[in-house]
C-alpha positions in Angstrom: 128.6 -269.6 -90.1 130.5 -272.9 -89.5 127.3 -274.4 -88.0 125.3 -273.4 -91.1 128.0 -274.8 -93.4 128.1 -278.1 -91.4 124.4 -278.4 -91.7 124.2 -278.0 -95.5 125.7 -281.4 -96.3 125.4 -283.9 -93.5 128.1 -286.5 -93.4 126.1 -289.7 -94.1 129.0 -291.9 -93.0 129.1 -290.2 -89.6 125.3 -290.5 -89.3 125.5 -294.2 -90.1 128.3 -294.8 -87.6 126.5 -292.9 -84.8 123.2 -294.7 -85.6 124.7 -298.2 -85.7 126.7 -297.5 -82.6 123.5 -296.7 -80.7 122.0 -300.0 -82.0 125.0 -301.9 -80.9 124.9 -300.3 -77.5 121.3 -301.3 -77.1 122.2 -304.9 -78.1 125.0 -305.0 -75.6 122.5 -303.8 -72.9 120.1 -306.6 -73.9 122.8 -309.3 -73.7 124.1 -308.0 -70.4 120.5 -307.8 -69.0 120.0 -311.4 -70.0 123.1 -312.5 -68.1 122.4 -310.8 -64.7 119.8 -311.8 -62.2 118.3 -308.4 -61.5 119.0 -306.1 -64.5 116.2 -303.5 -63.7 117.7 -300.0 -63.5 121.1 -301.2 -64.7 121.1 -298.9 -67.7 118.4 -296.4 -66.8 119.6 -294.9 -63.5 122.1 -292.1 -63.1 125.1 -292.0 -63.4 124.9 -293.9 -66.7 127.5 -296.4 -67.8 129.7 -295.5 -70.7 130.0 -297.6 -73.8 133.5 -298.7 -72.5 132.0 -299.7 -69.1 129.4 -301.8 -70.9 132.1 -303.6 -72.9 134.0 -304.4 -69.8 130.9 -305.7 -68.1 129.9 -307.8 -71.1 133.4 -309.3 -71.1 133.2 -310.1 -67.4 129.7 -311.7 -67.8 130.3 -313.5 -71.1 129.0 -317.1 -70.7 130.7 -318.5 -73.7 134.3 -319.0 -74.8 136.6 -316.3 -73.3 138.5 -316.1 -76.6 135.2 -315.1 -78.3 134.6 -312.4 -75.7 138.1 -311.0 -76.2 137.6 -310.9 -80.0 134.1 -309.3 -79.6 135.3 -306.7 -77.1 138.3 -305.8 -79.4 135.8 -305.2 -82.3 133.5 -303.2 -80.0 136.4 -301.0 -78.9 137.4 -300.4 -82.5 133.8 -299.5 -83.4 133.9 -297.0 -80.5 137.1 -295.6 -82.0 135.4 -295.0 -85.3 132.4 -293.4 -83.6 134.7 -291.1 -81.6 136.7 -290.2 -84.8 133.5 -289.2 -86.7 132.4 -287.1 -83.7 135.6 -285.0 -84.1 136.2 -285.2 -87.8 139.7 -285.8 -89.0 139.7 -287.8 -92.3 143.1 -289.4 -91.6 142.0 -290.5 -88.1 138.7 -291.9 -89.4 140.5 -293.9 -92.1 142.9 -295.3 -89.5 140.1 -296.2 -87.1 138.2 -298.0 -89.9 141.4 -299.9 -90.7 141.6 -300.9 -87.0 138.0 -302.0 -87.0 138.6 -304.1 -90.1 141.5 -305.9 -88.5 139.6 -306.6 -85.3 136.4 -307.5 -87.2 138.4 -310.0 -89.3 138.9 -312.0 -86.1 135.2 -312.7 -85.9 134.6 -313.0 -89.6 137.7 -313.9 -91.6 136.0 -313.8 -94.9 135.6 -310.0 -95.1 137.3 -308.0 -97.8 140.0 -305.4 -97.6 137.8 -302.9 -95.6 134.7 -303.8 -93.6 131.6 -301.8 -94.4 130.2 -300.1 -91.3 126.7 -301.7 -91.8 128.4 -305.1 -92.2 130.4 -304.6 -89.0 127.4 -303.5 -87.1 125.3 -306.4 -88.3 128.1 -308.8 -87.6 128.7 -307.5 -84.1 125.0 -307.8 -83.3 124.9 -311.4 -84.6 128.1 -312.4 -82.8 126.7 -310.9 -79.6 123.7 -313.2 -79.8 125.3 -316.6 -80.4 128.9 -316.2 -81.5 128.2 -316.8 -85.2 129.2 -314.6 -88.1 127.5 -313.1 -91.1 129.2 -315.6 -93.5 127.9 -318.5 -91.5 124.4 -317.0 -91.5 124.5 -316.4 -95.3 125.6 -320.1 -95.7 122.7 -321.2 -93.6 120.2 -319.1 -95.6 121.8 -320.4 -98.9 121.4 -324.0 -97.6 117.7 -323.3 -96.6 117.1 -321.7 -100.0 118.6 -324.8 -101.8 116.4 -327.1 -99.6 113.2 -325.1 -100.2 113.5 -324.2 -103.8 115.3 -327.3 -105.2 115.7 -330.3 -103.0 112.2 -330.5 -101.5 110.4 -329.9 -104.8 112.6 -332.5 -106.5 112.0 -335.0 -103.7 108.2 -334.7 -103.9 107.9 -335.1 -107.6 109.3 -332.2 -109.5 109.5 -328.4 -109.3 106.1 -326.7 -109.3 105.6 -322.9 -109.5 
């Protein structure tokens, strides 16, 4: 009966966390694979590495600034905490884990609000994994490109044409 009740109204927050966690894990595997000479079989053979092992390996292989690796790994650990909390639902624990994720995430993107959205955290983690940038920097880049394409270039070539 508890199983039937649980299936009636799926917890969309939990589904998002688990889905985004899987995407982040895949991104971590991609970054690690790009940093090792012979990655074949690293993530496909048994026994499989845990998410925690992958975080430690990422930190050990990180080619950039060690401080960035520390910040990134702290965020990854906090995302893992949220994922574990939704797997064993306890609303107070989930809220505490999201608060921990927010604090850690603020280290890689100081402009976030009071509480990081799970999608924003997942996107920011994946972006930071690739080149150490954050979502705010990416938005500023896109805004600059938009300004260039829609205003500056048309004005420079003789007026705005639609």
